[in-house]
N, C-alpha and C positions, 0 to 999 in steps of 0.2 A: 565494340567500343563506341559510345555515343559521340555525336558531333561536339557537344559541350565539353566532354572530356578531353577530346582531341585539341580543342581550342586551349584548354587549360594547360595541357602538356606543351603546346606550341608557345604559349605565353611564358611559361617557365624557361623554356629554352631561349626565347627572345630576351628575357630579362637577363639571364646569364651572359648572353652575347654583348648586350648593352653595357653591362657592368665591366665586361672584359675590354670593351672599347673606351673605357674610362668615363662614361656618362655618369654624372652624379647619381647616386643610388635613389635619391628622392625623386628626381625627374624620371628615372627609368621605371620606378614602381608606378608613378602617376600615369606615364604613358602606356605601359602594358595594362595596368588595371583599367584605365578609361577605355582604351580601344577594345579590350577583351570583353568588358561588360556591354559596350555598344554592340559588338557582333553578336552576343548572346540575347540581349534584351532590348536593343535599339538605343537610339541617341537620347530619347526622353529621360530615361533613367539616369544616364550619366549627367545630363544637364541638371537634373534635380539633385544629384549628389553634390555637383559643384556649387549649387545654391545653398545647401544646408549642411553638408558633411563637415566642412572646415569648422564652422561654429560649434557643431555638435561634438567634434573631437577636442577642440581647444578650450571649451568651457567646462570640461571635466575638472571638478574641484581638486582631485588628487594630482593633476598635472601642475597645479599652481606651485607645488613644492620645487619643481625643477629649476625655474629661474632664481629662486631664493638660494638654493644650494650652490648653484653656478656662481652667483654673486658672492657668496661667502668664500668660495674657493678663490675667486679672482682677487678679492680684498686680501685674503690670507697670503697670496703670493706677493702682494705689493708691500705689506707692512713688516716683513722680515721674520715671520713665524718659522719659516723653514730653517733659518740660521739658528734660532733659539733651540729648536728641537734637535738639530744635529749637534750642537755644542753640548747639550745635556746628555744626549745618548753617548757621545764620544767621551765625556767625562766619566761615565760609568763603565764603558766597554773599551775605550781606546787603548788601555794598557795591556789588553790581551793580544795574543797572536792573531792577526787579522781583525783586531778590535775596531779599527776605524771603518773597515768595510761593514762589520756588524752594526756599528753605529749608523751607517748610512741606511742599512735595512730598517733599523728601529726609527730613524727619522722619517723614512718613506712611509712607514706605518702610521706614525703620528700625524704626518701631513695629510695622508690619505683620509684620516678621520675628520679633517675639517675642509677637505677639498672635494673628494668624491670622483676624481677624474684621474685615470691612469697616466694619460699623456702629460697632464699638468704636473702631476707628482714626479714623473720621470724628469721633465724639463727643469722644474724648480729645484728639486734636490740635486739634480746633475750639476747645475751651476754652483750650488753650495758645497757639496761634498767632493767633487772631482778635484778641485785645487788642493784639498787636504789630503786626498789619497795620493796625489802626485808628490806632495811635499814629503810624505813618508815613503816614497819610492815603491808604491805598490805596482805590480805588473799591470800593463795596459789592458790585458784581457780580463784580469779579476776586477779592476776598478770599474771599467765600463760595463762589464757583464753584471756586476752587483747593482749598479744603478739602473740598468735597463730592466732587470728582474724585479728590483725593489718597486719600480713604478707600477707593476701590475697590482700591488697591494691596494692601490687607490680605488680599483673597480669593485672590490668586495667589502672592504672594511667600511661600515656605515659611517656617514651617509654616502650612498652610491647612486648616481643618476640611473645607470643601467639597471640596477636592482629595482628601483622605482618603476621603471618602464616595464620590466618583466612582470612585476606584481599587478600592474594595470592590464597587461595583455591577458594573463591567465585568471584575472579577477580574484586575487588573493590580497590579504591585508599587508600593507606596506610595513607596519610595525612588526609583524610576525616575520617578514623577510629580514628585517634589520636584526632582529633577535637571533634568527637562524644563522646569519652570516658571521656572528661574533666568534664563536669557537673555531670554525674553519679558517677565519682570518688570522686568529692567534696562532693556529696550527701552522699556517704558512710562514709566519714570522719565525717560529721556533725551527721549522725545517730549513729555512733559508740561513738562519744563523749557524745551525748544525752543518750545513753544506759548506759554509765558509770555513768552519773549524776543520772539517775533513780535508778540504782543498789545501789549507795552509799546512796541515800536518803532512800531507803528501809532497807538497812544494813549498817549503819554508821560505825560499827566496822570493816568492811571489808577494809576500806580505811581511815586511819588517815590523818588529815589535815597536809600538809607540811608547812614549813616556807617560808617567803619571802626573797629573796636575797637582799643584799645591791645594791644601785644604780650602783656602779662600777661593781659589779659582773653581774648585770642584763644587762648592756650594753656590757660588755665583752662577755657574752654568746650570746647576740643578734647579735653582729658584727661577731661572730664566724661562723655563717652560711651564711655570705655574699658570699663566693665562691660558695656555692651550688646554691644560687639564680642566680648568674652570669652564671654558667654552665647550669642550667635549662633554663634560659632566652635565652641564645644563641642557645641551642639545640632545644628545644620545641618552643620557640618564633620565631626562625628563620624559623622553619617548618610552623608554623601557618600563618606567614605573608609573606610566599613565597620567603624568601631569599635564601633557598636551599632546595633540596629534602632530604628524610630521610637518604639516604646513606652518602652523604657529611655532614649532620647534625651530624650523628653518629661519623664520622671521626673528626669533630670539637670537639665533646664531649670527645672523647678519648685523643685528643691532649691537651685540656684544663685540663682534670683531671690528665693526666700524668705530665704536666707542674707543676700543683699544688703539686703533690706528690714529685717531684724533688726539687721544691723551698723550701718546708717545710722539706725536707730531711726525709720523711716518707716512701720512696720507694727505697729499696736496689735493687741491681742487682738480688739477689736471689728471692726477692718478685716479680720483674718483670718477671722472668723466670717462677715463679709459676703461675702468672696471665696468661701468654701466654699459659702454658700447660693446665690450667683449661679451657681457652677459646677454645683451640683446641679439648679438650675432650668433652666439652658440645656441641660445634658446630657439631662435628662429630656425636654425638648421635642424635642431631636434624635432621641432613641431612639424616642419615640412616633411621630414622623414616619416613621422607618425601619420601624416595625412596620406602620403604615398603608400604606406603599409596597409592603411585601412582601405584604400581604393583597390589594392592588390588583393586584399583578403576577401572583399566583396566579389570580385571577379573569380577568384579561386573557389569560393564557396558556391557560387552559381554554376561553375563548371563542374563541381563535384569531385575535383581532384584530391583535396585533403581527406574527404570521406572515403574515397576509394583507397587511398594510401593506408589509412587506418585499418580498413577492412582487410587489405592485403597482409599487413603486419599481424593482424588478429588471427588470420587463417594460416599464416606461415608455419605455425607450430614451434617457433623459436621460444626458448625460455625467456621469461621477462627480463632477467639480468643480461642476457645476450642482446636483446632489443635495446636496452639501455646502453650497453657498451658500443653498439654499432652507431647509435645516435651520437654519443659523445666523441667517438673517432671522427665521424662526419663533421662535427662542429670544429674539431681541431684542424681538419683539412681546410674547411671554409675560412677559419681564422687566418690562414696563410694568405688570403686573397681580399678579405673584407674587414672593415672596422667592426668593433664589438656591437655597438648599438644597431647598426644595420643588420648584422647577422642575427641578433636576437629577434628583431622585428620580422625578418624574412623567414626564419627557420621555425620558430616556436609554433606559429599556427599550423604547420604541417606535423611537427613531432608530437605536440601535446595531445591531439585527439587519438593518435595511435597509442600513446602511453595509457590513456584513460581506458581504451578497449583492452589492452593487455592487463591492466590492473583489475578491472571489474566488469569488462564488457563481454564480448562474444568468446574470447579465449582467456582462460585462466590456467594457473598451474594445476597439477593433478589434484591437489587438496583444495582447489577453489579459492586460494588466497591471493593470487596475483603477486604483487610486491609485498603483500602482507601489511598494507597500511591503507589508511583512508585516502580519498582523492585529495583532500586538503593537505595532508602530510606529504603526498606525492608531489603536489605543486611546489612545496617548500624545498623538498629534498632535491627534485630535479632542477629547480631554479638555481640552487647553490652549486650543484655539479656543473650545470650549464655555464654559469659565470666563470667557474674555475678553468674550464677548458677554453672558454673564450679568452681568458687571460693568457693561456698558452699561445694563442694566435698572435698576441702582441709581441712575443719574443721568438717566434718560429720563422725561419726563412720560407719563402723569399721576400715577404713583406716585412713582418716584425716591426710594427710602427714604433715601439719603444726603442728598438735598436737604432732606427733612423734618427729618432730625437736625440739620443745620446751621441750618436756619430756626428750630428750637426754641432754639438758642443765640443766634442773631442775630435776635431778635424784631422789631427795628426795620427789618430789611431785608425788603422785599416779596419773596415767593417767586418772583415772576416775574423779578426781578433775579438771583436765584441761578440760575435756569434759563438766563438769558442768559449768565451767566458760565461755566456748565458747557459750553455748546455748542462752544466751541473745543476743549475737551478730548474732547468726544464725537467730533469730527472726527479728533482725534489717535488715538483708539481704533480708529475705522474704518480709518484708515491702518495701524495696527498689525496689525489683522486681515488686511488686504490683503497686507502684507508677509510674515506667517507662512503665509498661503495659498499665496503665490507661491514661498516658500522654506521648505519643511518642515525642511530641514537645521538652521535656527535652533532649532527645538524638539528635534530628535532627536540633534543632534551631541554635546551634553554627556553624555546617558545612554550613548551608545555609547563615549565616551572613558573614562568612569568605571565602566563595567559590569565 
């Protein structure tokens, strides 16, 4: 084993230790990447990186979409769109057994479509839906578990910041990733609603039946979500049908949602200032993590560790689907310890080269087909599967960030109860992964049709 390869392994161990010691992952990656590159190639290269790398990373046009979608989500949280979405969903579903919990899932999906953040979706919808779930005497486990699980819809249903970052890492089209995420995202909503129906059938006392609204109240609630449908249609529909690229689409979304807030007089000057500061803070954090990931990637590439890992997987003789399954299980385990964005940036540079080799490199299936798809389709399929298992990390012990968010809102509910309530949804997510693994066409069909 070469000295550079040993340095790469040592750097990976050091990175894991630093993260375990609670050092922010951006600083950990910058430190390990910078020191590792210095040990391999000397300080001159690192100084040159510090001089040019940040500008080179942050001036990528595709990244300009990130602050726009972050701002859109921040404004949406301020102007009451979450309440309108939940009221409309509750008008349609609330009369069913478990209907208010189903409405919370539908509301999370709708808010995720204009927010793109799982934690923001869980936090915002938790504040809106939890009082209603309590009013109808839903069990603490079902109500908090539903909201924690519903929050994960924000990471996959377009627009999604993590989806954008993944597309940039593997150099695939952002619009294609948005298209590919639509059917898996809708599948999650269907499975979550079915999970609630099964839960309530087994334990009827956990979700008392709600009452029907009057016809006037029903139509008022339904019409209340019209602005959300218009904004989503303009942004995502405009992207899908080629009217504009993601960055202009995000700008259109910000303009529409800002105009809605001003017309409704729900957005004060202080609110707008807060939204801009939140956007700057969140975007700065994302960009710093991106810089750290790039420095780490340069170090690892020069050490040869990702290439050796890819060759090891290629020569292991494991069938391609086994390789995929092992990677997805590793992502679930890492999701218990790290946030989704950090995990994607840290792991994908290692996993992706190995998948390329398995699909069409040194090792293939006996018929020479690998996964039986092109590299571009593999990027899309693996990306959607990766984001789904990253979602699982948001509701998996011991970290489960969405569970912590909901527990902070429902302080009287023990966290163990929330984790119990989340487990049926965890099983539904595992089922979704198995379905998408077995039928890649569910992920690849819509991009092929709209391409």
